[in-house]
Z-matrix of the N, CA and C atoms (Angstrom, degrees):
N
C 1 1.453
C 2 1.524 1 110.57
N 3 1.342 2 117.39 1 -41.42
C 4 1.455 3 120.21 2 -179.70
C 5 1.518 4 111.01 3 -67.56
N 6 1.343 5 117.19 4 -35.15
C 7 1.459 6 120.39 5 178.42
C 8 1.529 7 110.78 6 -64.59
N 9 1.328 8 116.69 7 -38.73
C 10 1.452 9 120.27 8 178.79
C 11 1.524 10 110.73 9 -66.24
N 12 1.325 11 116.15 10 -41.67
C 13 1.467 12 120.01 11 178.56
C 14 1.523 13 110.47 12 -65.71
N 15 1.329 14 116.83 13 -39.26
C 16 1.459 15 120.61 14 178.26
C 17 1.525 16 110.49 15 -63.49
N 18 1.334 17 116.69 16 -45.57
C 19 1.456 18 120.16 17 -179.69
C 20 1.528 19 111.42 18 -64.33
N 21 1.325 20 116.92 19 -39.21
C 22 1.462 21 120.26 20 177.91
C 23 1.528 22 110.76 21 -65.43
N 24 1.338 23 116.02 22 -42.02
C 25 1.461 24 119.79 23 178.73
C 26 1.528 25 110.63 24 -66.11
N 27 1.313 26 116.71 25 -40.39
C 28 1.468 27 120.20 26 179.02
C 29 1.528 28 110.90 27 -64.70
N 30 1.322 29 116.60 28 -40.76
C 31 1.461 30 120.52 29 179.19
C 32 1.529 31 110.43 30 -63.85
N 33 1.337 32 116.72 31 -41.47
C 34 1.462 33 120.42 32 178.27
C 35 1.524 34 110.82 33 -65.53
N 36 1.338 35 117.02 34 -40.72
C 37 1.467 36 120.55 35 179.03
C 38 1.524 37 110.67 36 -65.20
N 39 1.323 38 117.23 37 -42.16
C 40 1.464 39 120.63 38 178.09
C 41 1.526 40 110.96 39 -62.49
N 42 1.319 41 116.60 40 -38.62
C 43 1.459 42 120.35 41 179.26
C 44 1.527 43 110.62 42 -64.82
N 45 1.343 44 116.67 43 -41.57
C 46 1.463 45 120.13 44 179.06
C 47 1.521 46 111.65 45 -66.60
N 48 1.328 47 117.16 46 -40.22
C 49 1.465 48 120.37 47 177.99
C 50 1.524 49 109.84 48 -64.67
N 51 1.320 50 116.79 49 -42.47
C 52 1.458 51 121.04 50 179.55
C 53 1.528 52 110.74 51 -61.98
N 54 1.334 53 117.50 52 -41.25
C 55 1.462 54 119.69 53 -179.66
C 56 1.529 55 110.97 54 -67.51
N 57 1.335 56 117.88 55 -34.52
C 58 1.466 57 120.16 56 176.10
C 59 1.516 58 111.38 57 -67.33
N 60 1.325 59 117.53 58 -41.73
C 61 1.470 60 121.27 59 177.73
C 62 1.525 61 109.58 60 -62.20
N 63 1.328 62 117.31 61 -43.01
C 64 1.460 63 120.56 62 178.49
C 65 1.522 64 111.31 63 -62.35
N 66 1.346 65 117.04 64 -37.58
C 67 1.463 66 119.51 65 177.40
C 68 1.527 67 110.55 66 -64.20
N 69 1.329 68 117.22 67 -44.58
C 70 1.465 69 119.74 68 179.90
C 71 1.527 70 111.09 69 -64.72
N 72 1.322 71 118.30 70 -34.52
C 73 1.466 72 120.96 71 175.01
C 74 1.526 73 110.31 72 -65.94
N 75 1.319 74 116.31 73 -40.54
C 76 1.460 75 121.57 74 177.65
C 77 1.530 76 110.00 75 -62.33
N 78 1.331 77 116.69 76 -44.45
C 79 1.464 78 121.57 77 178.78
C 80 1.528 79 111.06 78 -62.31
N 81 1.322 80 117.19 79 -42.98
C 82 1.464 81 120.76 80 179.42
C 83 1.525 82 110.72 81 -63.61
N 84 1.320 83 117.86 82 -41.99
C 85 1.465 84 121.19 83 178.23
C 86 1.526 85 110.34 84 -64.04
N 87 1.317 86 117.11 85 -40.68
C 88 1.473 87 122.06 86 178.52
C 89 1.525 88 110.73 87 -59.73
N 90 1.318 89 116.11 88 -48.73
C 91 1.465 90 119.89 89 -178.14
C 92 1.526 91 110.66 90 -65.75
N 93 1.319 92 117.76 91 -46.55
C 94 1.471 93 120.63 92 -176.58
C 95 1.535 94 111.92 93 -66.14
N 96 1.317 95 117.60 94 -45.53
C 97 1.463 96 120.03 95 -178.03
C 98 1.519 97 110.34 96 -65.91
N 99 1.326 98 117.82 97 -43.87
C 100 1.460 99 119.39 98 179.68
C 101 1.524 100 111.48 99 -66.75
N 102 1.315 101 117.65 100 -36.29
C 103 1.468 102 119.93 101 176.36
C 104 1.519 103 110.68 102 -65.02
N 105 1.324 104 117.93 103 -43.51
C 106 1.474 105 121.01 104 178.79
C 107 1.526 106 111.17 105 -64.52
N 108 1.338 107 117.03 106 -41.12
C 109 1.468 108 119.42 107 177.36
C 110 1.525 109 110.94 108 -62.39
N 111 1.323 110 116.31 109 -42.52
C 112 1.465 111 120.34 110 -179.56
C 113 1.524 112 111.04 111 -64.04
N 114 1.326 113 117.39 112 -40.90
C 115 1.467 114 121.01 113 -179.76
C 116 1.532 115 110.60 114 -72.00
N 117 1.324 116 116.79 115 -44.40
C 118 1.465 117 120.85 116 -175.62
C 119 1.529 118 112.36 117 -68.75
N 120 1.333 119 117.36 118 -38.59
C 121 1.465 120 119.59 119 -174.66
C 122 1.527 121 113.17 120 -109.68
N 123 1.330 122 118.38 121 6.11
C 124 1.458 123 123.33 122 176.11
C 125 1.540 124 112.33 123 58.90
N 126 1.313 125 116.95 124 51.18
C 127 1.466 126 125.36 125 176.74
C 128 1.530 127 113.63 126 52.20
N 129 1.334 128 118.62 127 64.70
C 130 1.471 129 119.27 128 178.44
C 131 1.532 130 110.72 129 -73.22
N 132 1.332 131 116.44 130 163.54
C 133 1.462 132 121.57 131 -178.40
C 134 1.529 133 111.92 132 -63.59
N 135 1.323 134 117.65 133 -39.14
C 136 1.462 135 120.99 134 -177.48
C 137 1.524 136 112.68 135 -64.19
N 138 1.338 137 116.41 136 -19.03
C 139 1.471 138 119.60 137 -178.62
C 140 1.541 139 111.92 138 -67.26
N 141 1.325 140 116.17 139 -23.54
C 142 1.471 141 120.24 140 177.83
C 143 1.535 142 109.51 141 -60.34
N 144 1.325 143 116.83 142 -41.82
C 145 1.468 144 120.91 143 -178.86
C 146 1.532 145 111.47 144 -66.44
N 147 1.324 146 115.08 145 -40.10
C 148 1.467 147 119.49 146 178.22
C 149 1.524 148 109.92 147 -65.06
N 150 1.327 149 116.69 148 -47.21
C 151 1.462 150 121.30 149 -176.39
C 152 1.521 151 111.36 150 -64.30
N 153 1.342 152 116.95 151 -47.72
C 154 1.463 153 118.85 152 -178.50
C 155 1.527 154 112.39 153 -72.81
N 156 1.310 155 118.34 154 -36.75
C 157 1.470 156 120.46 155 178.02
C 158 1.517 157 112.16 156 -64.66
N 159 1.316 158 115.16 157 -48.34
C 160 1.462 159 119.52 158 178.74
C 161 1.527 160 110.02 159 -68.62
N 162 1.334 161 116.67 160 -35.19
C 163 1.473 162 120.78 161 178.24
C 164 1.522 163 111.75 162 -62.58
N 165 1.335 164 116.73 163 -37.27
C 166 1.471 165 120.08 164 177.40
C 167 1.525 166 110.26 165 -64.64
N 168 1.324 167 116.38 166 -41.43
C 169 1.465 168 119.71 167 176.84
C 170 1.518 169 111.73 168 -65.01
N 171 1.324 170 116.43 169 -39.05
C 172 1.467 171 121.05 170 177.66
C 173 1.526 172 110.57 171 -65.12
N 174 1.328 173 116.94 172 -40.73
C 175 1.470 174 120.81 173 177.51
C 176 1.537 175 110.63 174 -62.37
N 177 1.324 176 117.28 175 -44.10
C 178 1.467 177 120.71 176 178.05
C 179 1.527 178 110.78 177 -62.40
N 180 1.324 179 116.55 178 -39.64
C 181 1.462 180 120.40 179 177.65
C 182 1.523 181 110.42 180 -63.38
N 183 1.329 182 117.56 181 -43.03
C 184 1.463 183 121.29 182 178.70
C 185 1.517 184 112.65 183 -63.48
N 186 1.322 185 116.55 184 -40.80
C 187 1.468 186 120.14 185 178.20
C 188 1.520 187 109.97 186 -63.67
N 189 1.322 188 116.43 187 -42.35
C 190 1.462 189 119.84 188 178.96
C 191 1.524 190 111.87 189 -62.81
N 192 1.328 191 117.01 190 -39.06
C 193 1.459 192 121.21 191 -176.55
C 194 1.523 193 111.90 192 -75.94
N 195 1.329 194 117.54 193 -46.07
C 196 1.454 195 120.02 194 -169.98
C 197 1.525 196 115.00 195 -96.57
N 198 1.329 197 118.53 196 -19.56
C 199 1.461 198 119.23 197 -175.86
C 200 1.521 199 113.54 198 -116.53
N 201 1.309 200 118.59 199 3.42
C 202 1.459 201 121.53 200 179.32
C 203 1.522 202 109.23 201 -89.17
N 204 1.325 203 116.81 202 127.68
C 205 1.462 204 121.93 203 -179.87
C 206 1.526 205 108.68 204 -105.81
N 207 1.336 206 118.02 205 111.59
C 208 1.470 207 119.01 206 -177.61
C 209 1.524 208 112.98 207 -64.78
N 210 1.326 209 118.44 208 -31.39
C 211 1.468 210 119.38 209 178.52
C 212 1.515 211 111.32 210 -67.64
N 213 1.337 212 117.11 211 -38.85
C 214 1.460 213 120.35 212 177.55
C 215 1.525 214 109.96 213 -63.24
N 216 1.328 215 116.61 214 -41.22
C 217 1.460 216 120.74 215 179.17
C 218 1.528 217 110.42 216 -64.08
N 219 1.332 218 117.33 217 -42.19
C 220 1.468 219 120.60 218 179.53
C 221 1.527 220 111.21 219 -64.85
N 222 1.336 221 117.87 220 -39.65
C 223 1.461 222 120.24 221 177.63
C 224 1.525 223 111.01 222 -64.17
N 225 1.345 224 116.82 223 -39.15
C 226 1.460 225 120.49 224 178.50
C 227 1.530 226 110.79 225 -65.14
N 228 1.314 227 117.00 226 -41.96
C 229 1.468 228 120.46 227 177.47
C 230 1.525 229 110.05 228 -63.61
N 231 1.333 230 116.91 229 -41.42
C 232 1.466 231 120.11 230 179.62
C 233 1.531 232 111.01 231 -64.33
N 234 1.332 233 117.82 232 -39.34
C 235 1.466 234 120.17 233 177.28
C 236 1.525 235 111.09 234 -62.93
N 237 1.329 236 116.30 235 -42.52
C 238 1.471 237 119.47 236 178.42
C 239 1.528 238 111.01 237 -65.24
N 240 1.326 239 117.07 238 -37.56
C 241 1.465 240 120.13 239 177.97
C 242 1.531 241 110.29 240 -64.76
N 243 1.330 242 117.20 241 -38.13
C 244 1.466 243 120.35 242 177.25
C 245 1.524 244 110.53 243 -63.28
N 246 1.341 245 116.42 244 -39.43
C 247 1.468 246 119.74 245 178.43
C 248 1.523 247 111.20 246 -62.70
N 249 1.318 248 116.13 247 -30.66
C 250 1.458 249 120.85 248 178.80
C 251 1.528 250 112.57 249 -84.66
N 252 1.334 251 116.44 250 -3.91
C 253 1.459 252 119.99 251 175.88
C 254 1.511 253 115.17 252 101.48
N 255 1.304 254 118.08 253 5.79
C 256 1.460 255 121.02 254 178.70
C 257 1.517 256 109.28 255 -102.56
N 258 1.316 257 115.42 256 130.64
C 259 1.463 258 120.79 257 -179.54
C 260 1.530 259 108.78 258 -90.99
N 261 1.322 260 117.64 259 123.56
C 262 1.469 261 118.56 260 178.18
C 263 1.520 262 110.60 261 -69.86
N 264 1.320 263 115.82 262 143.59
C 265 1.455 264 119.57 263 -178.37
C 266 1.511 265 113.31 264 -107.79
N 267 1.334 266 117.51 265 -33.06
C 268 1.456 267 119.10 266 -174.10
C 269 1.522 268 114.01 267 -117.74
N 270 1.316 269 118.43 268 2.94
C 271 1.459 270 121.25 269 -177.96
C 272 1.518 271 108.96 270 -111.69
N 273 1.317 272 115.92 271 132.05
C 274 1.460 273 119.75 272 176.04
C 275 1.519 274 107.90 273 -78.21
N 276 1.335 275 117.05 274 121.39
C 277 1.453 276 120.25 275 -178.35
C 278 1.512 277 111.50 276 -90.08
N 279 1.295 278 117.68 277 -18.59
C 280 1.456 279 121.37 278 178.98
C 281 1.514 280 109.28 279 -116.03
N 282 1.312 281 113.92 280 157.17
C 283 1.453 282 118.34 281 173.90
C 284 1.525 283 107.59 282 -68.52
N 285 1.328 284 117.62 283 146.50
C 286 1.467 285 119.01 284 179.86
C 287 1.524 286 111.16 285 -65.03
N 288 1.308 287 114.76 286 139.79
C 289 1.461 288 121.24 287 179.48
C 290 1.518 289 109.64 288 -93.76
N 291 1.301 290 114.55 289 160.55
C 292 1.465 291 119.04 290 175.75
C 293 1.521 292 109.28 291 -72.30
N 294 1.320 293 115.70 292 143.69
C 295 1.452 294 120.20 293 179.12
C 296 1.521 295 111.83 294 -79.05
N 297 1.297 296 116.92 295 -25.35
C 298 1.466 297 119.70 296 -176.70
C 299 1.522 298 109.57 297 -113.73
N 300 1.306 299 116.03 298 153.62
C 301 1.452 300 121.46 299 179.08
C 302 1.517 301 109.52 300 -93.22
N 303 1.321 302 116.40 301 130.06
C 304 1.452 303 121.62 302 179.62
C 305 1.513 304 109.12 303 -115.76
N 306 1.319 305 115.69 304 147.69
C 307 1.454 306 121.55 305 175.80
C 308 1.520 307 108.20 306 -148.58
N 309 1.305 308 116.35 307 166.73
C 310 1.461 309 120.74 308 177.60
C 311 1.520 310 109.43 309 -84.74
N 312 1.315 311 115.59 310 131.76
C 313 1.451 312 120.34 311 176.41
C 314 1.522 313 110.76 312 -82.13
N 315 1.321 314 116.54 313 -178.19
C 316 1.462 315 120.79 314 -179.62
C 317 1.525 316 112.14 315 -64.16
N 318 1.310 317 116.37 316 -30.77
C 319 1.460 318 120.51 317 -178.99
C 320 1.527 319 112.59 318 -88.07
N 321 1.327 320 119.16 319 3.76
C 322 1.450 321 123.00 320 178.41
C 323 1.516 322 113.98 321 86.82
N 324 1.315 323 117.08 322 7.96
C 325 1.452 324 121.70 323 -179.41
C 326 1.525 325 109.40 324 -93.65
N 327 1.345 326 116.71 325 143.69
C 328 1.454 327 120.43 326 175.45
C 329 1.521 328 109.46 327 -72.90
N 330 1.324 329 116.16 328 125.91
C 331 1.459 330 120.82 329 178.22
C 332 1.515 331 108.21 330 -132.75
N 333 1.328 332 114.06 331 153.02
C 334 1.463 333 118.67 332 175.95
C 335 1.522 334 108.54 333 -70.22
N 336 1.310 335 116.04 334 149.24
C 337 1.458 336 120.47 335 -174.52
C 338 1.519 337 111.47 336 -62.07
N 339 1.325 338 118.77 337 -41.79
C 340 1.452 339 119.46 338 -179.95
C 341 1.525 340 110.82 339 -67.62
N 342 1.322 341 118.50 340 -32.13
C 343 1.467 342 121.24 341 176.14
C 344 1.526 343 110.06 342 -67.46
N 345 1.348 344 116.71 343 -39.11
C 346 1.451 345 121.40 344 178.57
C 347 1.526 346 110.41 345 -64.36
N 348 1.327 347 116.17 346 -41.85
C 349 1.464 348 119.34 347 178.84
C 350 1.519 349 111.05 348 -62.93
N 351 1.338 350 117.60 349 -39.87
C 352 1.461 351 119.44 350 179.31
C 353 1.529 352 110.87 351 -68.65
N 354 1.332 353 117.58 352 -35.75
C 355 1.472 354 119.89 353 175.82
C 356 1.524 355 110.95 354 -63.69
N 357 1.344 356 115.84 355 -43.24
C 358 1.464 357 119.31 356 179.84
C 359 1.525 358 111.06 357 -63.16
N 360 1.325 359 116.73 358 -38.30
C 361 1.459 360 119.28 359 177.94
C 362 1.521 361 110.90 360 -64.52
N 363 1.345 362 115.74 361 -42.92
C 364 1.468 363 119.48 362 178.06
C 365 1.511 364 111.31 363 -63.91
N 366 1.352 365 117.06 364 -41.62
C 367 1.461 366 120.45 365 178.17
C 368 1.527 367 110.61 366 -63.37
N 369 1.322 368 117.41 367 -38.39
C 370 1.462 369 121.11 368 178.63
C 371 1.514 370 110.89 369 -65.98
N 372 1.332 371 118.28 370 -36.89
C 373 1.457 372 121.34 371 177.98
C 374 1.514 373 111.00 372 -69.12
N 375 1.345 374 116.81 373 -37.42
C 376 1.464 375 120.72 374 -177.84
C 377 1.526 376 110.65 375 -70.34
N 378 1.314 377 118.18 376 -32.01
C 379 1.457 378 122.03 377 -176.99
C 380 1.526 379 111.44 378 -74.68
N 381 1.302 380 117.28 379 -22.60
C 382 1.472 381 119.86 380 -176.80
C 383 1.454 382 112.50 381 -73.25
């Protein structure tokens, strides 16, 4: 089971690295082609449309590469599948919860609930 999870994680990491490399290649092509057009045609007016049009596509590509969260997308797909009546088996639909309960102590420090209960018991014994 751990080997399968490792392979899945490695495949996802490789995909993300590949998409970043493709974005940097896209950026390099954008800069080089626009620089060559500017030098060859001495900054013509029509070049503004090429630069801004291609720049918008490059911006969309960058947003997709750097701001897209695959786990968020998988959770959204799992929620939609649940609405359709299918129960997801391998996708976590909720964010993981903490295993321990935390609360604020009297001094304002975060303490585990069982630790707080033991402190209260000790304080009750000391007061007697």
